[in-house]
LUMDREN-242939 format. One record per residue: residue in three letters; x, y, z of N, C-alpha, C in turn. Coordinates in steps of 0.1 Angstrom, whole numbers, plus 5000, padded with zeros to 4 digits. Example, Ala and Ser with C-alpha at 12.3 -4.5 7.8 and 13.67 -1.06 7.14 Angstrom:
% LUMDREN-242939
ala513249435078512349555078513249675078ser512849785071513749895071512950005079
***
This chain:
% LUMDREN-242939
met664015374846662515384844662015524847lys662515574859662115714862662615814852lys663815784847664315874836663415874824asn663015754820662115744809660715804811gly660315794824659015864827659116014826arg660216064831660416214830660416254816ile661116174807661216214793659816214787thr659016114790657616104785656816224789lys656916264802656116374806656616504799thr657916514797658416634790657916634776ile657916524769657416514755655916554755val655116504764653716534765653516684767phe654216734777654116884779654416964767leu655516924760655917004748654816994737leu654216874736653116854726651916944730leu651616944742650417024747650717174745phe651917214748652317354747652317394732gly652817304723652717334709651317344704met650417264709649017264705648417404709leu648717444721648217574725648717684717leu650017684713650517784704649817784691ser649617664686648917654673647517714673leu646817674684645417734685645417884687ser646417934694646418074696646818144683gly647518074674647918134661646718134652leu645618054655644518054646643618174649arg643818244659643018364662643318474652glu642318514644642518614633642218754637ala641518764649641218904654641418904668lys642219004673642619014687642119144693ala641419134704641019254711642119314719gly642319444718643319504726642819564738lys643519664744643119724757641919814755met641019804764639919894764640320034769asp639820134762640220274766638920354768gly638220334779637020404782635920354772tyr635620444763634520424753635120354741leu636420334740637020274728637620134731leu637620054721638219924721639019904709lys640319874710641119844698641119704695ile640819674682640819534677641619524664lys642419424664643319404652642819284644ala642519304631642119194622643419144615lys643619014617644818964612644718914597lys643418914593643218874579642118964573thr642118984560641119054553640018964549gly638818994553637618914550636418934559trp635618834560634318844567634518784581tyr633918854590633918804604632518804610asp632318714619631118714627631418804639leu630518904641630618994653629518964662tyr629818924675628818884685628619004694asn627319024697626919124708627019054721pro627919084730628019014743626819044752ser626019144750625019184759623719094756lys623219044767622018954766620719034768ser620919164772619719244775619519364766met620519414759620419534752621019524737glu620319594728620819594714622019684714thr622919664705624119734704624419794690leu625019904689625419974677626919994678phe627619904671629119924671629520014660thr630520104663631020194652632520164651phe632920124639634320094635634920214629arg636120254632636920354625638420314625asn639120354615640520304614641520404620arg641020514625641920604632641220644645lys642020644656641420664669640720804671lys641320904664640721044666639921084655asn639620994645638821034633637320994636tyr636621084641635221054646634221064635thr634521114623633621134612633521024602ser634520934603634520824593634420684600gly633920594593633820454598632520394593phe632120284599630920214596630320164608thr629020144608628320094620627719964618ala627519884628626919754628625919734639his624619724635623619714645623319564648ile623419524661623219384665622219374676pro621219294674620219264684620919204696lys620219204707620819144720621118994718gly622318964722622718824722622918764708lys622818844697622918794684624318824678lys624418794665625618824657625318874643ile626218944637626118974623627418954616arg627518964603628718944596629219084591val630519114594631119234590632419204582tyr632719304573633919284565635019384570leu636219324572637319414577638519384569asn639219494566640519484560641619444571lys642619384567643719354577644219484583gly644319484596644819604603644019634616ser644219744621643619784634642419874633tyr641519854642640219934642640019984657tyr639320094658638920144671637420144671ile636920074681635420054682634920124694asp633820194692633020244703631620184701his630720204710629420144709628320224717ala627120204713626020264720625020154722lys624220164732623220064736621820114738arg620920034736619520064740618719934743his617819954752616919844755615919824743pro615519694740614619674730613319754732gly612919814721611719904722612020054724glu613220084729613620224730613920284716ser613820414715613920484702615420534700ser616220544710617520604708618520524716tyr619820534710620920464716621620564725leu622320514735623120594744624520534744ile625520634743626920594743627220514756ala628020404755628220324767629720284767arg630220264779631520204781631420054778phe632619994774632619854772632719784785glu631819694788631919614800632519474796lys632319434784632919304779633219324764ala634319274760634719294746633819204737pro633419264725632619184716633519074710lys632918964707633618854701633618874685leu634818844680635018864665635718744660lys635018664651635518544646635618544631phe636818514625637018504611636218394605ile635518424594634718324587635218284573arg635418384565635918354551636418474545ala637218454534637818574527636818634517glu635918554511635018604501633618574505cys632718644498631318624500630718584486thr629918474486629218434474627818484474leu627418544463626118604462625218504453lys623918494457622918424449621918524444pro621418504432620418594427619218614435gly618918744437617718774445617918784460lys619118744465619418744479620218864483lys619718924494620419044499621619014508gln622719084505623919074514624019204521phe623819214534623919344541625419384542leu625619514543626919574541627519654553pro627619594565628519654575629919624572cys630619714564631819684558632819794558asp634119764559635219864556635419844541met635019944533635119934518636020034512arg637020074520638020174514638820104503lys639119984504639819914493638919834484gly637719824487636719754479636519614484val635319564482634919424487634419354475phe634919224473634519144462633419044466phe632419034457631318944459631218854447lys631418724449631518624439630118564434phe630018544421628818474417629118404403lys628218304400628418234387627118264379ala627318304367626218344358625318224354leu624018234357623118124354622718124339arg622718244333622418254319623118374312thr623218364299623818484292622818594291gly623218714294622318824293622718934303ile621718994309621819104318621519074332ile622419124341622019124356621819264360gln620919284369620619414375620919414390leu621519534394621819544408620919644415asn620719634428619919734435620519874433pro619619974430620120104426620620194437asp620420144449620820234461622120194468leu623020124460624320084466625120204470pro625720204482626420324487627820324483gly628120324470629420334465629520304450asp630720284445630920254431631020104429val630420044419630419904417631019874403ser631819764402632419714390632219574388leu632119524376632119384372633519334369cys633919234376635319174373635219034369asn636218984362636218844357636718754369ala636918634365637318534376638718564382arg639518644375640818684380640718824387lys639518864390639218994396639819114388gln639819104375640219214366638919284362lys638919414363637719494360637419494345ile636219454342635719444328634619534325ala633919594335632819684333632619764346gly632119884344631919974356630620044355ser630120094367628920174367629020294359leu627820334353627820454344627120564351tyr627720684348627220804354626920914344ala625921004347625621114338625321234348asn626121344346625921454355626021424370asp626921334373627221284387626021204392cys625121164384624021074388624120944382leu624020834389624120704384622820664377phe623020614364621820584357621820434352asn622820364355622920224350623520134361trp622720034365623219934374623019794367glu623419794354623219664346624519624340phe624819494340626019434334625619314326gly626519284316626319164308627219054312val626618934313627418814317627118704308gln628018604308627918484300627718364309gln626718274305626318164312627518074316gly627518034329628517934334629818004338lys630018124336631318194339631218254353thr632418254360632518314373632818464373tyr632218544381632418684381632518734395tyr633018854397633018924410632419064408leu631619104417631119244418632019304429lys632619414425633519484434632819614438leu632519624451631919744457632919824465lys633019954462634020044469633420174472tyr633620214485633220354489634320454484asn633820574481634820674478635620714491asp634920704502635520734515635120624525phe635720624536635320534547634020584553val632920554547631720624550631020594563ser630620694570629920674582628420644579gly627820554587626420524586626120394579ser627020324574626720194567626320094578asp625120044577624619944587623719844581thr623219754589622419644584621019684580ile620619814582619219854580619019894566gly619919974560619620034547620619994536asp621819944539622819924529622919774526phe622719734514622919594510623219584495ile623819474491624019444477623219324473gln622619334461621719234455621719244440tyr621719124434621619124419620519024415ser620019044403618918964398618918964383tyr618218864377618118854363616718914359pro616619014351615319074348614518974340asp613218984341612318894333612518924318pro612618824310612818854296611618924290asp611819014280610819094273610118994264pro608818974265608118874256608118924242asp608319054239608319104226609619094219ile610719054226612019054220612618914221gln613118854210613618724210615218734211pro615818644219617318644219617918594206ile619018654202619718604191620718484195ser620418374189621218254193622518234185ser622618294173623718274165624018394156tyr625318414153625818524144627118484138gly627518544127628718514121629918584128his631018524127632218584133633118654122thr632818624109633518694098632418714087lys632818784077632018814065631518684059glu632518594058632218464051631218374059thr631118404072630218324080629018404085ala628718514078627618604082626318524082ile625418554092624118484093623118564085pro622418494075621418564067620218604076leu619718724073618618774081617318724075ser617418644064616218584059615618484068gly616418434077615918334087615218394099phe615118524100614418594110613018644106ser612118634114610718684111610818844109gln610218894098610219034096609219104105asp608419034113607519094122608119094136gly609319034138609819024152610919124155lys611219124168612319204173613319114180tyr614619144179615619054183616719134191ala617319064200618419124208619619024210gly620819084209622019014211622919084220trp624019014225625019084234626319064227ile627119174228628419184222629419244232gly630719194232631719244240631619214254leu630919104258630819064272632219024277asp632419044289633819024295634819114290gly634319224284635319334279636019294266ala635519194259636219144247636019234235ile637019234226636919294213636219184204glu635119224198634319114192633619174179glu633319084170632619114158631419024156his630219074152629118994148628719034134trp628518934125628218964111626818904107tyr626118984099624818954094624818984079ala623918924072623718954057622318954053tyr621919044044620519034039620519074024asp619419034018619119064004618519194002met619019273993618419413991617019403985his616719283979615319273973614319233983ala614719213996613719174006612719284008ala611519244014610419344015610719444026ala611619414035611919504046613419514049his613919624054615319644057615519634072pro616619584077616819574091617219714097arg616819734109617119864116617819824130phe619119854131619819814143619919934153trp619919914166620220014176620819944188val621320034197621919984210621020034221pro620119954227619320004238620020004251lys621019924253621719924266623219914265glu623920014272625320014273625619954287leu626319844287626419764299627819794306gly627919914311629119944319630319974311trp630220054301631420094293632520154301leu633720104299634920164304635720244293asn635320224281635920284270634920374262gln635220494260634220594255634020574240lys634820484233634720464219633420384215gly632920304224631720234222631820124211ile630720104204630620004194630320074181gln630419994169630220054156629619954147leu628720004138628119924128628619964114asp629119874106629619894093628819814083tyr628619874071627919804060628819784048tyr628719664042629519634030628619574019asp629019594006628319533996628819393993gln628219323983628619183980630119173976asn630719283971632119273967633119313978gly632519343990633419384001633719534002thr633019613993633219753993632519824005his633119904013632519964024631520074020leu630320064025629220144021628820254031phe628920224044628320314054628820274068ser629020374077629420344091628420424100asp628120364111627220424121627920394135thr628520504140629220494153628220514165glu627020574162626020584172625120464172val624920404161624120274159622620304161asp622220404168620820424170620420564164gln621220624157620920754151620820764136ala621820724129621920734115621020624108val620420664097619620574089620420544076pro620720414073621520384061620720424049pro621420474038620720514026620420394017phe619420314020619220184013618820213998ser618020323996617620353982618720383973asp619720453979620920493971621720363967trp621820273977622520143974621820063963lys620520063964619719983954619920043940ala619920183939620120243927621520223921ala622520203930623920173926624120033922gly623119943923623219803919623719713930val623619753943623919663954622819563955ser623219433955622219323956622219263970gln623419263977623519203990624319293999val623919304012624619384021625019304033phe626219324037626819254049627019364060met626519324072626619424084627619364094lys628519444099629419404109629219494121ile628819434133628819504145630019474153ser630819574157632119554163632119624176ser632719564186632819624200634319654202asn634619764208635919794213636219724227ala637419734231637719674244636919744255asn636419664264635619714276634419794272cys633719754262632419814258631319714256pro631019644266629919544265628619614263ser627819554254626519624250625519514246met624319554247623119484242622719554229tyr622619484218622119554206620819474201ser620019554194618719494189618519534175phe617619464168617219504155615819454152tyr615119524143613819484138613819524123phe612719504116612619524102611719644099glu612119734090611319844085610919814071pro609619824067609219804053609919904044arg610219854032610819934022609920044017glu610420164015609520274010609120253996asp609920183988609620173973608820043970met608319983980607519863978606019903975
***
């Protein structure tokens, strides 16, 4: 009996010991030895962590950097007394220092660590909702992915003050569109999406930038209010044989469609009668994060399939309608084609014929 009792106690001890090992293995961030003003922390996973301010009386400004002696790079996280914020860390080691101030004071003072801040792993990804701000105390050297599902087909807009480069990625995190620059100045924070599809916004700093905190840096996207003067195009042809007649559109209206979303190579076909009272005028008002400089193209064909005209700018050249009429063209087919990674919004309206 005593022997069986000893065996039972041994088994219970081993089970408890195994549970403790398992629990210790669940710790994804481990605080290392404090070195005066520095604390070494190792993140065992890449993702989002809750960072707790252990001070109950003072606000804290934690500064993260990935090299112990690199004082010019890193990111900061401002935490009110006794509160927490969410930070993004890549797998690896960080060196943290901090400054403190009493609430109401104007400046922080460098302080030694009295107690290590608590760091708890939450999740690998962050899901964004339209109109909601996600603050960015983050290590973005490798880029951070923000997941969302498109509520409707069309354009999403991002806040223009993002501290880095942003890309639109598909559900497999493959880049399909990127931010547009002109003379080193960003002028486009708009991307095209399709309703019901899952996307990722990838935000990446060029460097491990100092100064990112919860006060000024955030990512946010929204759907712009539709233009009441422009109607969305609900259908188009995929081939010449399935071209949509423009006779079904009001000649007093303006229309907009999207092509090449998700970086696809795509064709939209339309057809119109040369005897109509007005000719269609196409242009591209928005380039939605082109990764390919070739852009999109508009080609015109007659009723026999003979090529009449090409417009690679789409908003510059005016087709010679009068020449086509004189040559006996009775019906015109228009093909709008996108190259790979050239998502765009295109629009058209009708111009009265000069010979009417």
